[in-house]
C-alpha positions as CSV (number, residue, x, y, z in Angstrom):
1,M,42.3,-51.3,-174.1
2,N,44.3,-48.9,-172.1
3,I,43.9,-45.1,-172.0
4,M,47.1,-44.7,-173.9
5,D,45.8,-46.9,-176.8
6,F,42.7,-44.9,-176.9
7,N,44.3,-41.5,-177.0
8,V,46.5,-42.7,-179.8
9,K,43.8,-44.3,-181.9
10,K,41.6,-40.9,-181.3
11,F,44.3,-38.7,-182.2
12,A,45.0,-40.8,-185.6
13,A,41.4,-40.5,-186.4
14,D,41.1,-36.9,-185.7
15,A,44.3,-36.6,-187.9
16,G,42.7,-38.4,-190.6
17,T,39.6,-36.4,-190.5
18,F,41.6,-33.2,-190.5
19,L,43.6,-34.4,-193.5
20,S,40.5,-35.3,-195.3
21,R,39.0,-31.9,-194.8
22,A,42.2,-30.3,-196.1
23,V,42.2,-32.4,-199.1
24,Q,38.4,-31.6,-199.8
25,F,39.0,-27.9,-199.2
26,T,42.0,-27.8,-201.6
27,E,40.4,-29.7,-204.3
28,E,37.3,-27.3,-204.0
29,K,39.5,-24.3,-204.5
30,L,41.2,-25.9,-207.4
31,G,37.8,-27.1,-209.0
32,Q,38.6,-30.6,-208.8
33,A,35.9,-31.7,-206.3
34,E,32.1,-30.8,-206.0
35,K,30.8,-28.4,-203.1
36,T,27.7,-28.7,-201.5
37,E,25.9,-25.4,-201.5
38,L,23.9,-24.1,-198.5
39,D,20.3,-23.3,-199.0
40,A,19.5,-19.7,-200.0
41,H,17.9,-18.9,-196.6
42,L,20.8,-20.1,-194.7
43,E,22.9,-18.1,-196.9
44,N,21.1,-14.9,-196.3
45,L,21.0,-15.5,-192.6
46,L,24.8,-16.1,-192.4
47,S,25.0,-12.8,-194.6
48,K,22.9,-10.9,-192.2
49,A,25.0,-12.1,-189.3
50,E,28.1,-11.1,-190.7
51,C,26.8,-7.6,-191.6
52,T,25.4,-7.2,-188.3
53,K,28.8,-8.1,-186.7
54,I,30.9,-5.7,-188.8
55,W,28.6,-2.7,-188.3
56,T,27.9,-3.2,-184.6
57,E,32.1,-3.4,-184.0
58,K,32.3,-0.1,-185.7
59,I,29.4,1.8,-184.2
60,M,30.5,0.4,-180.9
61,K,34.1,1.7,-181.4
62,Q,32.9,5.2,-182.7
63,T,30.6,5.4,-179.5
64,E,33.5,5.0,-177.4
65,V,35.4,7.4,-179.1
66,L,32.5,10.0,-179.0
67,L,32.2,9.3,-175.3
68,Q,35.9,9.2,-174.4
69,P,38.0,11.1,-177.2
70,N,41.3,10.2,-175.2
71,P,42.9,7.1,-176.6
72,N,45.1,6.6,-173.7
73,A,42.2,6.7,-171.4
74,R,40.3,4.3,-173.4
75,I,43.2,1.9,-173.3
76,E,43.3,2.1,-169.7
77,E,39.6,1.6,-169.1
78,F,40.1,-1.5,-171.3
79,V,42.7,-2.9,-169.3
80,Y,41.1,-2.3,-166.1
81,E,38.0,-3.9,-167.6
82,K,40.0,-7.1,-168.7
83,L,41.3,-7.2,-165.1
84,D,37.8,-6.9,-163.6
85,R,38.8,-4.0,-161.5
86,K,37.3,-0.5,-161.4
87,A,39.2,2.2,-163.2
88,P,40.0,5.3,-161.0
89,S,38.0,8.1,-161.3
90,R,39.4,11.0,-163.2
91,V,38.7,14.7,-163.8
92,N,37.1,15.2,-167.2
93,N,37.9,18.3,-169.4
94,P,34.8,20.5,-168.5
95,E,35.6,19.6,-164.8
96,L,39.2,20.7,-165.2
97,L,38.5,23.7,-167.1
98,G,35.9,24.8,-164.4
99,Q,38.2,24.5,-161.6
100,Y,40.7,26.5,-163.6
101,M,38.3,29.2,-164.0
102,I,37.1,29.1,-160.5
103,D,40.7,29.2,-159.0
104,A,41.5,32.3,-161.4
105,G,38.3,34.0,-160.4
106,T,39.3,33.7,-156.8
107,E,42.8,34.8,-157.6
108,F,41.4,37.9,-159.3
109,G,39.0,38.4,-156.6
110,P,35.3,37.5,-156.4
111,G,34.3,41.1,-155.9
112,T,35.7,42.1,-159.4
113,A,33.4,41.8,-162.5
114,Y,35.9,39.4,-164.2
115,G,36.8,37.2,-161.2
116,N,33.0,36.9,-160.4
117,A,32.1,36.1,-164.0
118,L,34.9,33.3,-164.0
119,I,33.8,31.8,-160.8
120,K,30.1,31.5,-162.4
121,C,31.6,30.1,-165.6
122,G,33.7,27.4,-163.7
123,E,30.9,26.3,-161.8
124,T,28.8,25.8,-165.0
125,Q,31.7,24.0,-166.7
126,K,31.9,21.6,-163.7
127,R,28.1,21.0,-163.9
128,I,28.6,20.1,-167.5
129,G,31.3,17.9,-166.5
130,T,29.1,16.0,-164.2
131,A,26.3,15.7,-166.9
132,D,29.2,14.5,-169.2
133,R,30.3,11.7,-166.6
134,E,26.5,10.7,-166.5
135,L,26.0,10.5,-169.9
136,I,29.2,8.2,-170.4
137,Q,28.0,5.9,-167.5
138,T,24.5,5.9,-168.8
139,S,25.7,5.0,-172.6
140,A,28.1,2.4,-171.4
141,L,25.6,0.7,-169.5
142,N,22.5,0.7,-171.8
143,F,24.2,1.0,-175.3
144,L,27.9,-0.2,-175.2
145,T,27.5,-3.2,-172.9
146,P,24.6,-4.9,-175.0
147,L,26.5,-4.3,-178.2
148,R,29.8,-5.8,-176.6
149,N,27.8,-8.6,-175.3
150,F,26.8,-9.6,-178.9
151,I,30.2,-9.3,-180.2
152,E,31.7,-11.1,-177.4
153,G,29.1,-13.7,-176.7
154,D,26.3,-14.3,-179.3
155,Y,28.3,-13.8,-182.3
156,K,31.1,-16.1,-181.0
157,T,28.7,-18.8,-180.7
158,I,27.4,-18.3,-184.0
159,A,30.9,-18.3,-185.6
160,K,31.8,-21.3,-183.6
161,E,28.6,-23.3,-185.0
162,R,29.3,-21.7,-188.4
163,K,32.8,-23.4,-188.4
164,L,31.2,-26.6,-187.4
165,L,28.7,-26.3,-190.0
166,Q,31.6,-25.8,-192.4
167,N,33.6,-29.0,-191.1
168,K,30.4,-31.1,-191.6
169,R,30.0,-30.0,-195.1
170,L,33.6,-30.6,-195.9
171,D,33.1,-34.2,-194.4
172,L,30.1,-34.6,-196.3
173,D,31.5,-33.6,-199.5
174,A,34.5,-35.7,-198.8
175,A,32.1,-38.8,-198.3
176,K,30.5,-38.1,-201.6
177,T,33.8,-38.1,-203.4
178,R,35.0,-41.3,-201.8
179,L,31.4,-42.9,-202.8
180,K,31.8,-41.6,-206.3
181,K,35.4,-43.1,-206.5
182,A,34.4,-46.3,-205.1
183,K,31.5,-46.6,-207.5
184,A,33.7,-46.1,-210.3
185,A,36.1,-48.8,-209.4
186,E,33.1,-51.1,-208.6
187,T,32.7,-51.5,-212.2
188,R,36.2,-52.7,-212.9
189,A,36.6,-54.9,-209.9
190,S,34.0,-56.8,-207.8
191,I,36.3,-56.3,-204.7
192,W,35.4,-52.6,-204.3
193,A,31.7,-53.7,-203.5
194,E,32.5,-53.8,-199.7
195,E,34.3,-50.2,-200.1
196,V,31.1,-49.0,-201.7
197,T,29.0,-50.2,-199.0
198,K,31.2,-48.5,-196.5
199,S,31.2,-45.4,-198.4
200,E,27.3,-45.2,-198.6
201,Q,27.0,-45.7,-194.8
202,E,29.6,-43.0,-194.2
203,L,27.8,-40.8,-196.4
204,R,24.5,-41.3,-194.8
205,I,26.1,-40.6,-191.3
206,T,27.8,-37.3,-192.8
207,Q,24.7,-36.3,-194.2
208,S,22.8,-36.5,-191.1
209,E,25.3,-34.8,-188.9
210,F,25.6,-32.1,-191.7
211,D,21.8,-31.6,-191.6
212,R,21.6,-31.7,-187.8
213,Q,24.5,-28.8,-187.9
214,A,22.7,-26.5,-190.5
215,E,19.5,-26.8,-188.4
216,I,21.6,-25.6,-185.2
217,T,23.3,-22.9,-187.2
218,R,19.9,-21.7,-188.6
219,L,18.2,-21.4,-185.3
220,L,21.1,-19.6,-183.8
221,L,21.0,-17.3,-187.0
222,E,17.2,-16.6,-187.0
223,G,17.8,-15.0,-183.5
224,I,19.6,-12.1,-185.2
225,S,16.2,-10.5,-185.7
226,S,15.8,-10.5,-182.1
227,T,19.2,-8.9,-181.8
228,H,18.3,-6.1,-183.9
229,A,15.0,-5.6,-181.8
230,H,17.3,-5.3,-178.6
231,H,19.8,-3.1,-180.1
232,L,17.0,-0.9,-181.3
233,R,15.7,-0.7,-177.7
234,C,19.4,0.0,-176.6
235,L,19.6,2.7,-179.4
236,N,16.6,4.6,-178.0
237,D,18.2,4.3,-174.7
238,F,21.3,6.0,-175.9
239,V,19.4,8.8,-177.6
240,E,17.5,9.6,-174.5
241,A,20.7,9.8,-172.6
242,Q,22.0,12.2,-175.2
243,M,19.0,14.2,-175.1
244,T,18.9,14.5,-171.4
245,Y,22.6,15.5,-171.6
246,Y,22.1,18.3,-174.2
247,A,19.0,19.5,-172.5
248,Q,21.0,19.7,-169.2
249,C,23.7,21.5,-170.9
250,Y,21.5,23.8,-172.7
251,Q,19.9,24.8,-169.4
252,Y,23.0,25.3,-167.7
253,M,24.2,27.7,-170.1
254,L,20.9,29.5,-170.2
255,D,21.2,30.1,-166.4
256,L,25.0,31.2,-167.0
257,Q,23.9,33.7,-169.6
258,K,21.3,35.1,-167.4
259,Q,23.9,35.6,-164.8
260,L,26.3,37.0,-167.1
261,G,23.8,39.2,-168.9
262,S,25.0,42.4,-167.3
263,F,28.6,41.2,-166.9
264,P,30.6,43.9,-168.4
265,S,32.9,43.1,-171.4
266,S,33.4,44.2,-174.9
267,Y,33.8,41.8,-177.8
268,H,35.9,43.1,-180.6
269,C,35.9,42.1,-184.3
270,N,39.0,41.2,-186.2
271,N,40.5,43.7,-188.5
272,N,39.6,46.7,-186.3
273,Q,36.2,46.6,-187.3
274,T,33.3,48.3,-185.3
275,S,33.2,46.7,-181.8
276,V,30.0,45.1,-180.8
277,V,29.0,45.3,-177.2
278,P,27.3,42.3,-175.3
279,V,24.1,43.1,-174.0
280,P,22.7,42.3,-170.5
281,S,19.5,40.1,-169.9
282,A,16.3,42.1,-170.1
283,S,15.7,44.1,-167.0
284,S,13.4,47.0,-166.2
285,N,16.4,49.3,-165.2
286,V,18.5,48.3,-167.9
287,I,18.5,50.5,-171.2
288,G,19.0,47.7,-174.0
289,S,18.1,44.3,-174.3
290,S,19.8,41.9,-176.7
291,A,18.7,39.9,-179.6
292,M,20.9,37.1,-181.6
293,T,21.0,37.6,-185.2
294,S,23.0,36.2,-187.8
295,S,25.7,39.0,-187.7
296,G,26.1,38.6,-183.8
297,L,24.6,40.7,-181.0
298,V,22.4,43.4,-181.8
299,M,20.8,46.0,-179.6
300,T,17.2,47.1,-179.3
301,S,16.2,50.1,-177.5
302,P,13.0,50.9,-175.3
303,S,11.0,54.3,-175.8
304,N,13.1,56.4,-173.5
305,L,16.3,55.4,-175.4
306,I,14.7,56.3,-178.8
307,D,13.6,59.7,-177.5
308,L,17.1,60.3,-176.5
309,K,18.7,59.3,-179.6
310,E,16.2,61.3,-181.7
311,G,16.5,64.4,-179.7
312,S,19.0,66.7,-179.4
313,G,19.3,67.4,-175.7
314,S,21.4,65.5,-173.1
315,R,20.5,63.4,-170.1
316,K,22.2,62.2,-167.0
317,A,22.6,58.5,-166.9
318,R,24.2,56.1,-164.0
319,V,27.0,53.7,-164.9
320,L,25.8,50.4,-164.1
321,Y,29.2,48.4,-164.5
322,D,32.9,49.1,-164.9
323,Y,33.7,49.6,-168.4
324,D,37.3,49.9,-169.8
325,A,37.6,51.8,-173.2
326,A,38.8,49.7,-175.9
327,N,40.4,52.8,-177.8
328,S,40.8,56.3,-177.7
329,S,37.3,57.3,-179.0
330,E,35.7,55.6,-176.0
331,L,35.2,56.7,-172.5
332,S,36.1,54.4,-169.4
333,L,33.4,54.0,-166.8
334,L,33.2,53.2,-163.3
335,A,30.2,51.7,-161.7
336,D,27.8,54.0,-159.9
337,E,29.3,57.3,-161.1
338,V,27.0,59.7,-162.9
339,I,27.6,61.1,-166.4
340,T,26.1,63.1,-169.2
341,V,25.0,61.3,-172.3
342,F,23.5,62.5,-175.5
343,S,23.3,61.3,-179.2
344,V,25.4,62.2,-182.2
345,V,24.1,62.1,-185.7
346,G,25.5,58.9,-187.6
347,M,26.5,57.0,-184.5
348,D,26.1,53.4,-184.0
349,S,22.9,52.5,-182.3
350,D,24.5,50.7,-179.7
351,W,26.4,53.6,-178.4
352,L,25.8,57.2,-177.1
353,M,28.4,60.1,-176.5
354,G,29.2,60.5,-172.8
355,E,30.7,63.1,-171.0
356,R,32.6,63.6,-167.6
357,G,34.1,66.8,-166.9
358,N,36.3,67.4,-169.8
359,Q,36.5,64.1,-170.8
360,K,34.4,62.7,-173.6
361,G,33.9,59.5,-175.7
362,R,31.7,56.9,-176.9
363,V,29.9,54.7,-174.3
364,P,27.9,51.5,-174.6
365,I,24.3,51.9,-174.1
366,T,24.0,48.6,-172.1
367,Y,26.1,50.0,-169.2
368,L,23.6,53.2,-168.3
369,E,20.6,53.6,-166.8
370,L,19.0,56.9,-167.6
371,L,18.1,59.1,-164.7
372,N,14.8,61.1,-164.4
């Protein structure tokens, strides 16, 4: 027998097997053939594996969206990954914003309050960008990669063995059908006795192959529990990476808030409502300190300020920072100048009345230091 004859016979045998499976599958769908049911435990394992695969894909894809919201960037990273090449490093959004702030602050002048504040904010944004980059790298390594390995590795193996099991089941049921038909024909003609023997032998072989494949598939599926345990450890790593990231960002913003606590700037509400003045961080020479409430930044006053607001006299105060009046009722201030301040009945607790020569207007208390 030459190789050509062997290949032709093998092709014919494979074609016959495929046709037999197709006929069996079609007859099952039409309700014209019996179907061997898998045991309940194996069916439960198959369902668990399928459920794990579906939710793992959803979690993986949404995590990718969380870590990289830009779909074009995700596609680019996917292409580089498939080409087994390292994707070029790109500036992320916080880093880009930080650079713009630093450039703007430099343009406005580091010696100005606004320019200096922009530079400080830009530096913090760049730190956040670095932390964001570290979060993406850590999450990709410790969380996304194990999930992807399961989808592209373990589950593909399970799917392959599951398909083999389906084919062996079809072969088994086809053999049962042929044996049943052979026995029915045997009762009418003795010449079918040999066909019955052949069908019984084929049934034993297909039953053995089916049982073997069912056991292989079962062993693979029972590994899903170990997969869940592994994914749980990866999930803990992901949570820890997020916790580190948010803790870093929180600390960066706390540090920035301390640096900008005395930065001269006014916050105004919409619809011409009363303006609210941001308060610098607590300091022995600053008149006010800030506290967050549900309505925004609120001022609290030390004893010397309370005495001034409750009394009818006036005091000299040194201006700590430049302040631009928001409207005609306020008085613009220059850092280090000395003005006269006094309280007016009914005035907001965040403000005093300031006087410089013949100019008079409201001034924010956080910009003042009372002089002895």
